[in-house]
C-alpha positions in Angstrom: -29.7 60.6 16.2 -28.7 59.5 19.6 -25.0 59.4 20.4 -23.3 56.5 22.1 -20.7 57.0 24.9 -17.7 55.1 26.3 -16.7 55.5 29.9 -12.9 56.1 30.2 -11.2 57.2 33.4 -14.4 58.1 35.1 -15.7 60.3 32.2 -18.3 59.8 29.5 -16.8 60.2 26.0 -18.5 59.8 22.6 -17.5 56.8 20.4 -17.6 56.6 16.7 -20.0 53.6 16.7 -23.4 54.9 15.8 -24.6 52.2 13.5 -27.8 51.1 15.2 -31.3 52.5 15.7 -30.9 52.4 19.5 -28.3 54.3 21.7 -25.2 52.1 21.7 -23.5 52.4 25.1 -20.2 50.8 25.9 -20.4 50.7 29.7 -18.0 49.2 32.1 -19.6 47.1 34.8 -18.9 48.8 38.1 -19.6 47.5 41.5 -21.2 49.9 44.0 -20.8 49.2 47.8 -24.0 48.1 49.4 -23.8 51.0 51.8 -22.7 54.6 51.0 -19.4 55.6 52.5 -17.8 59.0 53.3 -15.3 59.0 50.5 -16.9 57.4 47.5 -15.1 57.2 44.2 -15.8 59.6 41.4 -18.9 58.8 39.5 -18.6 57.5 36.0 -21.6 59.6 35.2 -20.2 62.7 36.9 -19.8 65.7 34.6 -20.2 67.9 37.6 -17.9 70.8 38.0 -17.5 72.2 41.5 -20.6 73.1 43.3 -19.3 76.5 43.9 -21.8 78.7 45.6 -23.4 81.2 43.4 -26.8 82.8 43.7 -26.8 84.2 40.2 -28.2 82.9 36.9 -30.9 80.9 38.6 -32.9 78.6 36.4 -36.6 78.2 37.3 -38.7 75.4 35.9 -41.8 74.9 38.0 -44.3 77.4 39.4 -43.6 76.3 42.9 -39.8 76.9 42.5 -40.1 80.1 40.4 -40.9 82.5 43.3 -41.5 85.2 41.0 -38.9 87.7 39.9 -41.9 89.1 38.1 -42.2 92.7 39.1 -40.5 94.8 41.7 -42.2 98.1 42.4 -42.3 100.4 45.4 -39.3 99.1 47.4 -38.9 100.2 51.0 -35.4 101.5 51.1 -35.6 103.1 54.5 -34.7 99.9 56.3 -31.0 99.5 57.1 -29.1 96.5 55.6 -25.6 95.2 56.2 -23.3 96.0 53.3 -20.8 93.3 52.5 -17.4 94.0 51.1 -16.7 92.8 47.5 -13.9 90.6 48.8 -16.4 88.5 50.8 -17.4 86.4 47.8 -15.3 83.2 47.5 -15.3 80.4 44.9 -13.8 76.9 45.3 -13.1 74.9 42.2 -12.4 71.5 44.0 -14.7 68.8 42.7 -17.0 66.8 45.0 -16.6 63.0 45.1 -19.8 61.1 44.4 -20.7 57.4 44.2 -20.6 55.6 40.8 -23.8 54.6 39.1 -23.8 50.9 38.1 -25.3 50.5 34.6 -25.1 47.4 32.4 -23.8 47.4 28.9 -26.5 47.0 26.3 -24.3 44.4 24.5 -24.7 42.2 27.7 -28.4 42.0 27.1 -29.1 38.8 25.1 -32.5 39.9 23.8 -32.6 42.1 20.7 -36.2 43.1 21.5 -35.1 44.5 25.0 -32.3 46.5 23.5 -34.7 48.0 20.9 -37.4 48.8 23.5 -34.8 50.6 25.7 -33.6 52.6 22.7 -37.2 53.5 21.9 -37.9 54.6 25.5 -34.7 56.7 25.6 -35.8 58.5 22.4 -39.5 58.9 23.1 -39.8 59.7 26.9 -38.1 63.1 27.0 -40.5 64.4 24.3 -43.6 63.7 26.4 -45.4 65.6 29.1 -46.2 64.2 32.5 -49.5 62.4 31.7 -48.3 60.7 28.5 -44.9 60.0 30.1 -46.5 57.9 32.8 -48.8 56.1 30.4 -45.8 55.1 28.3 -44.0 53.7 31.3 -47.0 51.9 32.6 -47.3 50.1 29.3 -43.8 48.6 29.8 -44.6 47.0 33.2 -44.8 43.5 31.9 -41.1 43.4 30.9 -39.2 46.3 32.3 -37.1 45.8 35.5 -34.8 47.9 37.7 -31.7 47.6 35.5 -33.6 48.6 32.4 -35.2 51.7 34.0 -31.9 52.7 35.6 -30.4 52.7 32.1 -33.2 55.0 30.9 -32.7 57.4 33.9 -29.0 57.5 33.3 -29.5 58.3 29.6 -31.9 61.2 30.5 -29.4 62.7 32.9 -26.6 62.4 30.3 -28.6 64.4 27.7 -29.5 66.9 30.5 -33.2 65.9 30.5 -33.1 65.9 34.3 -36.9 66.5 34.5 -37.5 63.3 32.6 -35.0 61.5 34.7 -36.9 62.6 37.9 -40.1 61.3 36.4 -38.5 58.0 35.6 -37.1 57.8 39.2 -40.6 58.6 40.7 -42.2 55.9 38.6 -39.5 53.4 39.5 -40.0 54.0 43.2 -43.6 52.9 43.0 -42.9 49.5 41.4 -42.9 46.3 43.5 -39.4 45.3 42.3 -37.8 48.5 43.2 -34.5 48.4 45.2 -33.2 51.8 46.4 -30.1 52.9 44.4 -28.0 55.3 46.5 -25.7 56.3 43.6 -28.5 57.0 41.2 -30.5 59.0 43.8 -27.4 61.0 44.6 -26.5 61.8 41.0 -30.1 62.8 40.2 -30.4 65.0 43.3 -27.2 66.7 42.4 -28.2 67.4 38.9 -31.6 68.8 39.9 -30.1 70.9 42.7 -27.7 72.5 40.2 -30.7 73.5 38.1 -32.1 75.1 41.3 -35.1 72.7 41.4 -34.9 72.6 45.1 -38.2 70.9 45.7 -37.4 67.9 43.6 -33.8 67.8 45.0 -35.2 67.9 48.5 -37.6 65.0 47.7 -34.8 62.7 46.7 -32.7 63.9 49.6 -35.5 62.9 52.0 -35.8 59.5 50.2 -32.1 58.9 51.0 -32.5 59.9 54.7 -35.7 57.8 55.0 -33.7 54.7 53.8 -31.4 55.2 56.9 -28.5 56.4 54.7 -26.5 59.6 54.9 -26.6 61.7 51.8 -23.4 62.5 50.0 -21.6 65.8 50.8 -22.3 67.0 47.3 -26.0 66.5 47.8 -26.0 68.5 51.1 -23.9 71.3 49.5 -25.9 71.6 46.3 -29.3 71.5 48.0 -28.3 74.3 50.4 -27.1 76.4 47.4 -30.4 75.7 45.6 -32.3 77.0 48.6 -30.1 80.1 49.0 -30.6 80.9 45.3 -34.3 81.0 45.7 -36.5 83.8 46.9 -39.1 81.5 48.5 -40.4 82.6 51.8 -39.2 79.5 53.8 -36.1 78.7 51.8 -33.7 80.4 54.3 -35.1 78.2 57.1 -34.9 75.1 54.9 -31.3 75.9 54.0 -30.3 76.3 57.6 -32.0 73.0 58.5 -30.0 71.1 55.8 -26.8 72.9 56.8 -27.3 71.8 60.4 -28.0 68.2 59.2 -24.9 68.3 57.1 -22.8 68.9 60.2 -24.7 66.9 62.9 -26.0 64.0 60.8 -23.4 63.7 58.1 -20.4 64.8 60.1 -19.1 66.8 57.1 -17.0 69.9 57.2 -18.7 72.4 54.8 -16.6 74.5 52.5 -15.7 78.1 53.3 -17.8 79.3 50.4 -20.9 77.6 51.8 -20.4 79.0 55.3 -20.0 82.5 53.8 -22.9 82.3 51.5 -25.3 81.1 54.2 -24.1 83.8 56.5 -24.6 86.5 53.9 -28.2 85.4 53.2 -28.9 85.4 57.0 -28.1 89.1 57.2 -29.3 90.1 53.8 -32.6 91.5 54.9 -33.2 94.7 57.0 -32.2 94.2 60.6 -35.6 94.1 62.1 -36.7 91.3 59.9 -33.6 89.1 60.2 -32.8 89.4 63.9 -34.3 86.0 64.5 -31.3 84.5 62.5 -28.8 85.4 65.2 -28.6 81.9 66.7 -27.9 80.4 63.2 -25.4 83.1 62.4 -23.6 82.3 65.6 -23.6 78.6 64.7 -22.0 79.4 61.3 -19.3 81.5 63.1 -18.7 78.6 65.5 -18.2 76.2 62.7 -15.8 78.5 60.9 -13.8 78.8 64.1 -13.8 75.1 65.0 -12.9 74.0 61.5 -9.9 76.4 61.4 -11.2 78.3 58.3 -10.3 81.9 57.5 -12.9 84.3 59.0 -13.7 87.4 56.8 -14.0 90.6 58.7 -17.6 91.0 57.4 -18.5 87.9 59.5 -17.6 89.8 62.6 -19.3 92.9 61.3 -22.5 91.0 60.4 -22.6 89.3 63.9 -22.3 92.6 65.7 -24.9 94.1 63.3 -27.3 91.2 64.2 -26.7 91.6 67.9 -27.4 95.3 67.8 -31.0 94.6 66.5 -31.9 92.2 69.3 -34.5 93.2 71.9 -32.1 92.4 74.7 -28.5 93.4 73.9 -25.7 91.0 74.8 -23.0 93.5 75.6 -20.5 90.9 76.6 -20.7 89.1 73.3 -20.3 92.3 71.3 -17.2 93.2 73.4 -15.7 89.7 72.9 -16.2 90.0 69.1 -14.5 93.4 69.1 -11.7 92.2 71.2 -11.1 89.2 68.9 -11.1 91.5 65.9 -8.5 93.7 67.6 -6.3 90.7 68.4 -6.4 89.7 64.7 -5.5 93.2 63.6 -8.9 93.8 61.9 -9.8 97.5 61.9 -13.4 98.3 62.8 -15.3 99.9 59.8 -17.7 102.8 60.2 -20.6 100.4 59.6 -19.5 98.2 62.5 -19.1 101.2 64.8 -22.7 102.3 63.8 -23.9 98.9 64.9 -22.1 99.3 68.3 -23.8 102.7 68.6 -27.2 101.2 67.8 -26.6 98.7 70.7 -25.6 101.6 73.0 -28.8 103.4 72.1 -31.0 100.4 73.1 -29.1 100.0 76.4 -28.7 103.7 77.2 -24.9 103.2 77.5 -23.7 106.8 77.4 -20.0 106.2 78.1 -19.6 103.5 75.4 -21.6 105.6 73.0 -19.3 108.6 73.5 -16.2 106.5 72.8 -17.8 105.0 69.7 -18.9 108.4 68.4 -15.3 109.6 68.7 -14.1 106.6 66.8 -16.6 107.2 64.1 -15.5 110.9 63.8 -11.9 109.9 63.6 -12.5 107.2 61.0 -14.9 109.2 58.8 -15.1 112.9 58.1 -18.8 112.6 57.3 -20.5 110.2 59.8 -23.5 108.4 58.4 -27.0 109.8 59.3 -27.8 106.7 61.3 -25.0 107.5 63.7 -26.5 110.9 64.5 -29.9 109.3 65.1 -28.6 106.6 67.5 -26.6 109.3 69.4 -29.8 111.3 69.7 -31.5 108.3 71.2 -28.7 107.7 73.7 -29.1 111.2 75.1 -32.8 110.8 75.2 -32.5 107.6 77.3 -30.4 109.4 79.9 -32.9 112.2 80.2 -31.3 114.9 78.0 -33.7 115.6 75.2 -32.3 119.0 74.6 -28.9 117.5 73.7 -30.8 115.2 71.2 -32.3 118.4 69.7 -28.8 119.9 69.5 -27.5 116.9 67.6 -30.5 117.1 65.2 -29.7 120.8 64.5 -26.1 119.8 63.8 -27.3 117.2 61.4 -29.4 119.9 59.7 -26.3 121.9 59.1 -24.8 119.1 57.0 -27.7 119.3 54.6 -31.5 119.1 54.5 -32.7 116.4 57.0 -34.6 113.5 55.7 -37.9 112.0 56.8 -36.3 109.5 59.2 -34.4 112.1 61.1 -37.7 114.1 61.7 -39.3 110.8 62.8 -36.6 110.3 65.4 -36.5 113.8 66.9 -40.3 114.1 67.1 -40.5 110.6 68.7 -37.8 111.5 71.3 -39.4 114.8 72.2 -42.8 113.2 72.5 -41.4 110.5 74.9 -39.9 113.3 77.0 -43.3 115.1 76.9 -41.7 118.3 75.6 -44.9 119.5 74.1 -43.9 122.9 72.9 -40.7 121.7 71.2 -42.5 118.7 69.7 -45.2 120.9 68.3 -42.7 123.3 66.8 -40.7 120.4 65.2 -44.0 118.9 63.9 -44.9 122.2 62.2 -41.4 122.4 60.7 -41.8 118.8 59.4 -45.2 119.5 57.8 -44.0 122.7 56.2 -40.9 121.0 54.8 -43.3 119.1 52.4 -41.7 115.7 53.2 -44.0 112.7 53.5 -45.3 110.4 54.9 -46.2 112.2 58.2 -48.3 109.5 59.8 -45.7 108.1 62.1 -45.0 111.5 63.7 -48.7 112.3 64.1 -49.1 109.0 65.9 -46.3 110.0 68.3 -48.0 113.4 68.9 -51.3 111.8 69.6 -49.7 109.3 72.0 -48.1 112.2 73.9 -51.4 114.2 74.2 -53.3 111.0 75.3 -50.8 110.3 78.0 -51.0 113.9 79.2 -54.8 113.7 79.1 -54.9 116.6 76.6 -57.9 115.1 74.8 -58.8 118.3 73.0 -55.4 118.3 71.4 -55.8 114.6 70.6 -58.9 115.5 68.5 -57.3 118.5 66.8 -54.2 116.4 65.9 -56.4 113.6 64.6 -58.2 116.0 62.3 -55.0 117.5 61.1 -53.6 114.0 60.4 -56.7 113.2 58.3 -56.1 116.3 56.2 -52.4 115.5 55.6 -52.3 111.6 55.6 -54.1 108.6 54.4 -56.5 106.8 56.9 -54.6 104.7 59.4 -55.9 102.1 61.8 -53.5 103.1 64.6 -54.5 106.8 64.4 -58.2 105.9 64.5 -57.7 103.5 67.4 -55.9 106.1 69.5 -58.7 108.7 68.8 -61.3 106.0 69.6 -59.6 105.4 73.0 -59.6 109.1 73.8 -63.3 109.4 72.9 -64.3 106.5 75.1 -62.2 107.8 78.0 -63.9 111.2 77.8 -67.4 109.6 77.5 -68.0 110.9 74.0 -69.7 107.7 73.0 -71.8 109.0 70.1 -68.7 110.3 68.4 -66.8 107.0 69.3 -69.6 105.0 67.7 -69.4 107.1 64.6 -65.6 106.6 64.4 -65.9 102.8 65.0 -68.5 102.5 62.2 -66.2 104.5 59.9 -63.3 102.1 60.7 -65.5 99.1 60.0 -66.8 100.4 56.7 -63.5 101.6 55.3 -61.5 98.6 54.1 -58.3 100.7 54.2 -58.7 101.1 58.0 -60.6 98.1 59.4 -61.2 97.1 63.0 -59.2 94.8 65.2 -59.5 93.2 68.7 -58.3 96.3 70.4 -60.8 98.7 68.8 -63.6 96.3 69.5 -62.6 96.0 73.2 -62.5 99.8 73.4 -66.0 100.4 72.1 -67.3 97.4 74.1 -65.9 99.0 77.3 -67.6 102.2 76.4 -71.0 100.6 75.9 -70.8 98.7 79.1 -69.7 101.8 81.1 -72.7 103.7 79.7 -75.1 100.7 80.4 -75.9 100.4 76.7 -76.2 96.7 77.0 -78.0 96.1 73.7 -75.1 97.5 71.6 -72.6 95.8 73.9 -74.2 92.5 73.1 -74.0 93.1 69.3 -70.3 94.1 69.6 -69.7 91.0 71.7 -71.4 88.7 69.1 -69.3 90.4 66.3 -66.1 89.7 68.3 -67.0 86.1 68.8 -67.8 85.7 65.1 -64.5 87.2 64.1 -62.8 85.2 67.0 -61.3 88.4 68.5 -60.1 87.9 72.1 -62.3 89.7 74.6 -60.6 91.2 77.7 -61.4 89.1 80.8 -63.2 91.8 82.8 -65.4 92.8 79.8 -66.2 89.2 79.0 -67.3 88.4 82.5 -69.5 91.5 82.6 -71.1 90.7 79.3 -71.8 87.1 80.1 -73.3 88.1 83.5 -75.7 90.5 81.7 -76.6 87.8 79.2 -77.3 85.4 82.0 -79.7 87.9 83.6 -81.6 87.9 80.3 -81.6 84.1 80.4 -79.5 83.9 77.2 -77.1 81.1 77.0 -73.8 81.9 75.4 -72.9 79.4 72.8 -69.4 77.9 73.3 -68.7 78.0 69.6 -70.2 79.6 66.5 -70.5 77.9 63.1 -68.1 79.9 60.9 -68.8 80.2 57.2 -67.0 82.0 54.5 -68.9 85.2 53.6 -69.6 86.2 50.0 -66.9 88.9 50.3 -64.3 86.4 51.7 -65.1 83.9 48.9 -64.6 86.6 46.2 -61.4 87.8 47.8 -60.1 84.2 47.9 -60.9 83.7 44.2 -59.1 86.9 43.3 -56.0 85.9 45.2 -56.0 82.4 43.7 -56.0 83.9 40.2 -53.1 86.1 41.3 -51.0 83.1 42.4 -52.1 82.1 45.9 -52.2 78.4 46.5 -54.4 76.2 48.8 -52.6 73.4 50.6 -54.0 69.9 51.4 -53.8 68.8 55.0 -51.9 65.5 54.9 -53.5 64.3 58.1 -57.1 65.3 57.2 -57.4 64.5 53.5 -60.8 66.2 53.3 -59.5 69.5 54.7 -57.3 72.2 53.3 -55.6 75.4 54.5 -54.8 78.7 52.7 -51.2 79.9 53.0 -51.2 83.6 52.5 -47.8 84.8 51.2 -46.9 88.4 50.5 -43.7 89.8 49.1 -41.7 91.9 51.6 -40.2 94.2 48.9 -43.6 95.4 47.6 -45.3 98.2 49.4 -48.5 97.2 47.7 -48.3 93.9 49.5 -47.4 95.5 52.8 -50.8 97.4 52.7 -52.7 94.3 51.4 -51.4 91.9 54.0 -53.0 93.8 56.9 -56.3 94.0 55.1 -56.3 90.3 54.3 -55.2 89.5 57.9 -58.2 91.4 59.2 -60.6 90.0 56.6 -59.7 86.3 57.5 -59.0 86.9 61.2 -61.5 84.3 62.4 -59.9 81.6 60.1 -56.3 82.1 61.0 -54.4 79.3 62.7 -52.5 81.8 65.0 -53.5 85.3 65.9 -51.5 88.3 67.2 -52.3 90.2 70.3 -51.2 93.4 68.6 -52.3 93.9 65.0 -49.9 96.7 64.2 -48.7 96.6 60.6 -45.1 95.9 61.7 -46.2 92.8 63.7 -48.3 91.2 61.0 -46.0 88.6 59.2 -45.7 88.4 55.4 -46.9 84.8 55.6 -49.7 83.4 57.6 -51.9 80.4 57.3 -55.6 79.6 58.0 -56.8 76.6 60.0 -57.4 73.4 58.0 -61.1 73.3 57.0 -63.4 71.5 54.6 -64.6 74.9 53.2 -61.2 75.5 51.6 -61.2 72.0 50.0 -63.7 73.3 47.5 -61.2 76.0 46.3 -58.4 73.4 46.2 -60.6 71.1 44.1 -61.5 73.9 41.7 -58.1 75.7 41.4 -55.6 72.9 42.1 -57.0 69.4 41.5 -54.4 66.7 41.7 -51.8 69.3 42.7 -51.9 71.1 39.3 -53.1 74.7 39.0 -56.1 75.1 36.7 -58.7 77.7 35.9 -62.2 76.3 36.9 -64.7 75.8 34.2 -67.2 78.0 36.1 -64.8 81.0 36.2 -67.2 83.0 34.0 -69.7 83.0 36.9 -67.1 84.1 39.4 -65.4 87.1 37.7 -67.0 89.8 39.7 -65.5 93.3 40.1 -64.2 92.4 43.6 -62.5 89.3 42.3 -60.8 91.3 39.5 -59.8 94.0 42.0 -58.1 91.5 44.4 -56.4 89.7 41.5 -55.0 93.1 40.4 -53.9 94.0 43.9 -52.2 90.7 44.6 -50.8 89.7 41.2 -51.1 92.8 39.1 -48.9 95.5 37.8 -49.3 99.0 36.4 -46.9 99.9 33.6 -45.0 103.2 33.3 -47.5 104.3 30.7 -50.5 103.5 32.9 -51.6 100.2 31.3 -52.6 97.3 33.5 -51.1 93.8 33.5 -52.4 90.8 35.4 -50.3 87.7 36.1 -51.4 84.1 35.5 -49.5 80.9 36.3 -51.8 78.4 34.5 -51.8 76.4 31.3 -52.6 77.5 27.8 -56.2 76.2 27.9 -56.8 77.8 31.3 -55.6 81.2 30.1 -57.9 80.9 27.0 -60.8 80.1 29.2 -60.3 83.2 31.4 -59.7 85.6 28.5 -63.0 84.4 26.9 -64.7 85.1 30.2 -63.1 88.6 30.4 -64.2 89.4 26.9 -67.7 88.2 27.6 -67.8 90.9 30.3 -66.8 93.5 27.7 -63.1 93.6 28.9 -60.8 93.4 25.9 -57.3 92.2 26.6 -54.2 90.8 25.1 -52.1 87.9 26.4 -48.4 87.1 26.2 -46.5 84.3 27.8 -43.1 85.2 29.3 -41.2 82.3 30.8 -43.6 80.4 33.0 -46.0 83.3 33.4 -48.8 84.6 31.2 -49.5 88.3 31.4 -53.1 89.5 30.6 -52.8 93.1 29.4 -55.4 95.9 29.3 -54.0 98.7 27.2 -55.1 102.3 26.8 -58.9 102.6 26.9 -59.3 99.0 27.9 -57.2 99.7 31.0 -59.5 102.6 31.8 -62.6 100.3 31.5 -60.9 97.8 33.8 -60.1 100.5 36.4 -63.6 101.9 36.3 -65.0 98.4 37.0 -62.6 97.5 39.9 -61.9 100.9 41.5 -64.7 100.7 44.1 -63.0 97.6 45.5 -59.4 98.8 45.4 -58.0 99.7 48.9 -57.8 103.5 49.3 -54.1 103.3 50.2 -53.3 101.6 46.9 -55.4 103.6 44.4 -52.6 106.0 43.5 -50.2 103.1 42.8 -52.7 101.1 40.7 -54.9 103.7 38.9 -54.9 103.2 35.1 -53.8 105.9 32.8 -51.4 107.6 35.4 -47.9 107.8 34.0 -44.8 107.3 36.1 -42.1 110.0 36.0 -40.4 108.4 33.0 -43.5 107.0 31.4 -45.4 107.7 28.3 -49.1 107.7 27.6 -48.6 105.6 24.4 -49.7 102.0 24.6 -46.9 101.0 22.3 -44.5 101.2 25.2 -46.0 97.9 26.5 -43.7 95.2 25.1 -45.2 91.7 25.0 -42.6 90.2 22.7 -39.8 88.9 25.0 -39.7 85.5 26.6 -38.4 86.1 30.1 -40.4 85.8 33.3 -40.4 89.5 34.2 -43.3 91.8 33.4 -43.5 93.5 30.0 -41.9 96.9 29.8 
């Protein structure tokens, strides 16, 4: 039975009158100013507590907003992160003021039939899904008006059916009698934001702005918190944009907790990946200063930490921050001093590095390993590699050195071209049994190449292949050496091997290298084939090589086509289907309604995705909207987008018609081994006992359709829904059958992480360890 409520002193309280079949509300008529103002009165509907900033206990509701906390394997813990003190967190309990929602009392309605219909809508609508929900509302168009539908939306919010309230609001906006209600939009946006439904909250926020109004302070604050609580790839940038609007457009003074939470997220990732946030972090610091708020010492430390990772070090800014800390009596922590030492290493500032090192020693009996590494780099920059080696040996005396310290000393000795010392350290590194070794082998090959020791380039390459997995950079360096020494047959063999091996691949650099070799040896037929391949993949050809090739083609009376008709290959189509099953989405181009683009998104905390992103980048290179000059793994972003094209519209129509993810009816024809392999690599998981789980974010009927298709291909599986995610499980011998089918298409670098039947260190071979009984959104254990 529905309760009735009485508004008293700006609160909703239950009344004892509950005699009728419809919700009986005693509502006081409240006038709402025609324009929103800066200090609106408390809402009658407000049951909001403070919007204190918290990034915990996030509630996910939609696939778009639930950026999966699904599985977390193979984290890269080598990257340095800034560690915040526990006292940095702050919570403010002061309520926000928000405008009151004007709602008529039902007793004021003279028609009994209207009261009955409104009661029926309040009861029925929350129980229906989207399609039926809209049909029910459409059936009321003849009689329902703004006041009536506002009453329904208010009721849905009161019973915490905010999703239903949002649907009512969206339907209301499309009606010809609609008048924008600032108070209702503000209240609904605030409720949705508190549930971390940032997409819907942002949609209403934009509606308010598009009306020429300034959103309420609570809406700004709650939307920023919702963004910060999400792990979406673009949420940090969106939060920063709303934060800047809050200050520039709204003229508000954000609370201390909001400043601190935004700053913390800006420096939460490893330094190399968050250095672009320096300008925003400085803006947060500026606002803290100008608003007279208390600045925590971690704000100073975080700013210095960000400055130390910049390509160009602003020494004056670092010095001014340190001076300000000193004037406030804030003592520099060891982590701050390490940041200063990092900046000195980039600048080669020996004197400041010496002073900082002494401070680190005086403040800490056991300096962190990073401090030793940066000091080694300082000495290397001033031309004292032997001093760097001495520091490395002192680091060894503290305990066994780690992989990163070997990386650094081998790199510094190679840059100084100390061949004998570098070779001895490399032998020591290999014999230590530590891995991976690839980075140091690359440094060695670089050194030999620069010294024109091409025999040693070859021997180091062969040794690297014995000890490490295939790597594109290693192959490219060896290819450069072979072309330079006119060993074209061997160069052609290496290039073909790179092209054939999906774990290596070719890029613009390697294509230009082999093209230059063919042109230098007057092998114009092969040069023409490579040139055509480069144009097909849209690799940029170096200007001298391009001029020479086009001149040769002109002598043959061949006209170079200005553009080639690009089509998706069979392999690309199968890869795309596999990624779409794993959670990838195709986006409609709003300007060109018949075109779509694919937004490739990979998770930074998964090593599997760090390997896969380079492979996908190379596979779809000719389709990408923006291309990198250097295709090193570190430079390839974790998110990149194709150009908008009609070819991708087919996949959008099949997998996401009308914006809703579905499994195509023809999926049984498309489930090839390659499709399954890429589904596994992008959205799959191997349990500790060696079983295989595949993630699906589709409806019940879609999952049933795909499981039938799998079983038709003799792949037995089990399915369990956990939260918003279905997990398709292949257990025991079924996992072995799945692996046997897909293994030829799994990238070589990923086979040891994904092979079925291999137990982790704490795993068990029993399939009973796979738990498909809980209801959360994480993978089964």
